[in-house]
N, C-alpha and C positions, 0 to 999 in steps of 0.2 A: 507196156504194163496193161493189166486187166482192170477195167472199171466195173468190178463185180458189185453186187448189191451190198455185200458185207462192207466193202470199203466205203461206199457212198453213205451207208448208214452210220459208219464210224465218224464221218465228217459232219454229221447233223447234230452234234452236241450243242445245245443252246447255253451260252455262258452268262445270260442276263435274265432278269425277271421277266416272265411272259407278258406282264402288263406294261412294260416299258414303252412299247410302240402302239398302245391302244389309243388310236386317234379319236378325237371328239368333233373335229371339224375338217372340212375340205377347203383348200385354198381358193381364194377369189382369183379371177383371171380375166384377160382380155383376148379377143380374137383378132386375127387379121395381120399378124406380124409386127415388126418393129415400126413400120410407118404409122401404125394406129396408136402409138404411145402418146398420150396427151400430158399436159402439165398436171392435170388432176391425178393421173397415174404416177407421175414422178413424186407428187406429194404423198400418195399412198405408200410408196417405197420408203420415204423418209419417216413416215409415221409408223408403219408396220414392219419395216425391215426387209420387205420382199416385193417382187412383182413377177407375175406369171404371164408370159406372152405366148399364145398358141400360134402355130403356123409361122414360126420365126425362120425356119430353113425348109426348103422344099425337099421332096423325097429323093431327087437326084443327088443333092448335097449329102443327104443322110447315107445313101447307099455307098457313095464314094468314100465317105468317112469310115464306114465299116470295112471296106476293102483296104483302105490305107492302114487301119489298125492291124489287120491280119498280116499285111505285108511286113509291118514292123516286128510283129511277134514271130513271124516265120524266118526272120533274119535276112530279108531281101535288101536291107541296108546294113552292111556288116559293121559299120561304126556305131550303130545305135545300140545302147545297152540299158535302156530304161524299162525293162520288162520285170514285173514283180509277180511271182507265182503265189497262189493261195498258200498261206503259211504252213498248213498241215500237209500240203502236197509237195513242198520244196524238196524233201528227201527223195522223191521219185523223179526229179527233173531229168537226170541223165538217161532215164529209160523212156521218156516221152516220145511218141511219134509227133508229127506236125499237128495233127488234129487234136491229140491229147494235150499238147502244150497250149493250144488255143483255148481248150476247155478249162484248163487249170489256171489261166492267167487272171489275176485279180485286178491289176491295173498296169498301164504304161504311163510314162511321164517323160518330159524333156524332149518332145518330138517335133516341135514346129520348125526347127532348123533342118529336119530330115525328110519332111513330107510337105510338098507344096499345097496339096488340097487342105490338109489340116491347118496349115499356116493361113490359107485364105479364109478359113472359117474363123480363126482367132482374130484376124484383122479385117473381118467383114465390115464394110463402111457403115452400113445401117446399124449394126450392133455397136460400133464405136461411137456413132452419133448419140445413141441412147445413153451410153456410158458417160459421154462428155456432159450431157445434160444432168445426169445424176450426180456427177462429181463437181460440176461447174469448173472443169479443168480437162486437160488432155489426158485420156487414159493410156497408161503404159503397161507393158508386159510385166507380170509378176510370176505366173505359174501356169503350166499346161499339164493336164492329166486326162486320161481316158479311164473311166471306172467301169469295170466289165461285169461285176456281180454275177458269176456263173450260176447256171441252173443247178439245182440239187444241193449245193453246198456253199454258195457264195456267202462270205463272212460278213458280219455286222461291221458297220463303222459307228462306234458309240457317239452319243451326244457330245458336241463340242462347239467351240467358237473358232473360226479359222484364224482370227487375229492372234490367237494363242500360239500360232505357229510362225508368225511373221514379225520381223523386227522393225515395227513402225509404231510411233507414239499413239496413244489414245487420241481420238479425234480424227485420225486419218480414215477417209472413206475408202476402204478396200472393198471391192465388189466381186463376188463370185458369180459366174454364169454357168449354169448347169443345163446342158442341151441333151434331150432324150434321143437316143438312137434306136431304141426299142420302145414299145409301150411300157410305161412305168406304172405299176399298180401296187396296192398294199401287199399283194401276195408275193411279188417278185423283188421287193425291196426299194420302193420309191422313196423319195426324200420325205422326211418329217421335219417340221419346223415349229417354233413357238413364236407367233407374230408378236411384235413389240418387245422382244427380248434383246434387242440390239442396243440398248441404252447404256449398258455398263458391262465391264468385264466380269467373268466368273472365275473362281479358283478352279484350276485343272489338276487332276491327279493321274499318276501312272498306274492304271489298273489294267483293263483289257487293251487300252491304248492311252494316249494323252487325251484326257476326256473330262467332261463335267461329271461329278459324282451322280450315280443313278438316282440317289435320293434327293438331289437338287433339281431334277428335271420336273418341269411344270406339266404333269400329265393331263391336267384338266384343260390345258390350252394346246395340246398336241394337235397339229394340223398337218394332214398328209397332202402331198402335192402330186396328183396323178397327171401324167403327161403322155400325149401321143408322140410318135417320132417326129422330130422337128420342133417340138415345143420347147420353151426356154424358161428357166427360173433365174431371175436376178436376186441375189440375196446379200445383205450387208455382212461384213466380216465379223461382226459381233452377234449375229443371229444364232441362237441355239438351234442346232440341226443334227440329224443323224439318220442312218438308214439301217433297218433290221436285216437279219440274215435272209438269204433267198433259198428256200427249200422247195420252191415250185418247179414246174417243168419248163419255165420260160426264163431265158437269160434277160438281164437288164443292163444293157450297155448305155453309157452316157459319156459325153465330153464335159469336163469341168475346167473352165478357164478362170484365172484370177487377174485382176487389173488393179493398178494403184494410180493415184493422180500424179501428174508430172511434178507438182510442187512438194510431194512427200519427202520428208527427211527420215533418216533411220535412227534407231536406237541400238544399244548393245543387247546381246542375248541375255546378259545378266539383268538389264533393266526390264526386258520383257518378262523374265521369270519373276521379278519382284511384283509385277502386275498380275500375272496369270498363275504363277506357281504356288505351291502349298508350303514350301520350306520357310520356316521362321514364323508361320502364322498359326494361330490357335484354331486349327481346323483339322478334320479327319474325314475319311471316307471308308 
């Protein structure tokens, strides 16, 4: 297919208010990798709902991860089927060349059993040690994704809480780990968070996605999280977070892993929706 300017412009429709990601703060952070995480930093996570660690993975790990992602998109593992194309481009999928499919991919998921390097990053021992200290328990697998936010037309991920997607009772410390593979900036769709918003659940609505209503987002506390490749964001499963569309000339690839404590029990989908869903509540969006 042809990536002409008309097609690209047609993909740049913004479906959310322009002020929705106007940040007022920049995240606090620590340097030097996982080994520099102190007890004070752990308390910061519990108080604020996040922790940013620069230099968490070296550049060799990052380059290998990017190669692994493209191998999976390219079909070099025939049994892998976890590739998701940008929604507005899905109708063109059958016409894509290899390079066009790479450019059009929004995310991949469910890959750690198919790629040894990505698995080694998920189970990195220094990372797991920090998670064990955060959870006061053994961290176990919950979810693996690579979020690829293409240049020119990478779509928004609206504000939400990750626990709204997982069947665990309130009080379970689910932790997301977001690892930058490219430089993540306000222009190309870096993470935005609301520090301290992890104390309680929010009602979610089916609008552009399963999301917090735009009018319920605390814009005055919007904090953007810039990261260099290899930098890492730990965030609580109740943290309000989202990423704007990427209309820049720079792709913004990241790994996003989720972990849950070994002691965690599960609840039904119905019970989760009673907590996070809007049905039967006197609310609207």
